[in-house]
N, C-alpha and C positions, 0 to 999 in steps of 0.2 A: 719905278717899283722895285723894291728890294726882293730879289729872287735868286735862288740857287738852282742851277740846272742839274738837279739830282732827283731820282725817283724814290718814292716811298717803296720799301721792299715788297715785291709782288707776293711772296709767300705769306707775308703778314696781313695782306689785304683780303685773304680768303674769309668768307663769311661777312664781308662788309655789307652794310645796309645804307640806303640812300638813293638819291636821284635828283632830277631837276626841281627847282623851286621857283615859283613866279609870285610876283606881288601885284595884286589887283585891288583897286578901290571900287567898292560897290555902294551906290547910293540908292536907297529905296524911296520911290516917289509916292505921293499920296494916292495916286490912282492904281497902285499895286505893281507898276512897272519898275524897272531898274535902269540906272545908268552905270555902266562899267567902264573903267579906264585902267589900262595897263601902265603901271608905274615903271616897270623895267622893260626895256626893249628886247633883251635876251634873258633867258632863264639863267639862274645860278645854281650849280650843283652843290648838294650838301651830303656829306657822308659821315658814317660812324664806323671806324675801323676797329673798334675795341673787341668785338666778338671773336676775332681770329687769333688773339693772343693767348697762349696757353702755358708754354714752358718758360722757365727762368731765363733761358737764352733769348727767347722772343721778347720778354719783358725788358731785358737789358738793351736789346737792339733798338726797341722803340724809344727808350729813355735816352740813348745816345743820339738817335736821330732827332728827337725833340730838342735836346740841348744844343746840337749843332745848328738847328734852325732858330735857337733862342726863343722858343715858344712861338708866339704869333708874329715875330718880327720879320722872318724871311719866308717867302713862299717856296714851293717845290712842286715837282710833278707827281701826279697820282693817276694810276690806270683805273678807269671806270670798268668794272668787271663785265658790264653788259654792252656799253656803247664806247668802243675804243678804236673803231676803224671806219673807213669810208663806206664799206660794204655792210650788209646786214649780218645778224648773228649766224655763225657757222658758215659764212661765205668767204671766199678768198678775195683779197684785195685785187682789183683790176684797174688799169689806167683810165678806164672810161666810167668809173663809179660816180664822180661828182663834177658838175659843171662849175668851173671857177672863173670863167670870163670869156670874152670874145676879142680876138685880135683886131688891131687897127694898123698893123704894119710898122708901128713905131714903139709901142709899149712893150717893155721887156719883163717887167715884174708883176706878179699877180699873187693875191692873198689866197691861201687855202681856205675853203669854206665847206660846210656841209648843210644840205637842204633837207628839212623835214616837211613833207607836204602830203596832202591827200586832196580829194575832190572839194573839200571845204575851204582850203587855204594852206598856208605854209609859212615857215620861218627859215631864215638863213643864219647859221651859226658860224662865227669866226673861229677857225682852227689855228691857234697860235703856237701849239707845242707838238708838232709832228715828231714821230719817232725816227731817229737817224737811220738811214738805209731802207726805209719802207716806202718812200714817195716815188710814185711812177706817174708819168704824164702821157697824154695823147692829144694829138692835133687832128681834128676831123676824123676821129676814130682810129688813127694810126699811131702806134706807140712812138714816143720820142726817145732816142738813144740816151743813156744815162750821162754821157759826156756833153749833151746838148743843153743842160740846165744845171743850176745849183739850187740848194735848198738851205734857207736859214732856219735851223731847227729851234731857234729861240723866239722867232716871230711868226713862223709859218708862211713866209714869203718865198715864192719860187721865182727864179730869174733865168730867163732863156739867154743862152750864149749867142755870140755872133754866128750868123748863118742859120739860126734856129728861131729867130723872132717870129711870132705868129703873124701871118698876113691878114689883110682886111677881111673880116667876117669869119675867120677861122675859129672854130669851136674848141675851147681849151678845157680839157677834163683831167681829173687827177684821182688817183687812189693812194691811200696812206693808212697808217696806224697813227694814233695820237694819244697824248696824255692830257689830263685836265690840270691846269695850273691852280693850285690850292694853297691854303695856309692852315695851320692849326687854329681852331676856333676857341682856344682856351690857352691860358698861360699856366695851367696847372694839370699835371698828370698824376692820377692816384693809382697806386699799385696795391693789389690784394694778393698776398701769398696764402693760397688756400690749402696747400699741402707741400710736402718735401719736393723740391725741384719742379714745382708747378704753381701757377698763379694766374691772375688775370688783371686786365685793366678794364674796368667796367665801361668806360667811354673814351673814345679818341675822336672828338668831333673835328671835321674838316669842312671848310667852305671854299667854294670856287672864287678865284680872283679873276675878274673880267679883264681881258687884254685892252 
C-alpha cells in the first residue's frame, strides 16, 4: 500500500464531519422477514474535512498537502476528532485500557486493537497507526517499563524485549492514541474565494484505508 507517514494538519480538521461506515446486504423475504449479511468485517471511516478551511493560508496548505499526496495515490494519517485513543472521550490514556492478547511465554509481538462492545455483542478493530510516544503497556495490570518494549508506529505491532516476554496466561493490555489511515476520496480539489484573504473548499472527502 502506498502510504506517507504524515498527518493531515490538526487545525485544518476542525469542523470535520463523518464517522464509521458499514456495508450490509439486506434481502427481504416473502414472509416479511429479512436476511442480513455484513459485507465488510470491519467498518471504514469516511470524513469530510472541507468545513474547517477558511483563510487563504489554509486553502494553500490543503492544496500543498493534496499535491504532495498526488490526489488519491498516497494514503496519510488523519486524527478522528472523536475516536482517537484507547480510552473514552475526555479520559486519559492508561496502560490497562485495551486487551491486546494473552502471553504464552514465547510470543514477543502483539497487534494493537480496540474493542467496541456492550451486552449485545462487540467488534475488534485493528489499530495500525498509533501515535509515536503514546503507547503504554501493562502485564496483569502492572505497567511495563518503556525500555521493555518497542512500537512499530507504521503497523501498530508492539514487541517485548528480552526479559519482558509475557509469560503463559499473562494478560497484555495497552493504552495509546492513534490516527486513522486514509486517502483523499477525490482527484480534484475545488477552491472558492469568497472574499479578500478568505475562501473555502466545499468538500474534502477522505476515506479510510484498511490495514
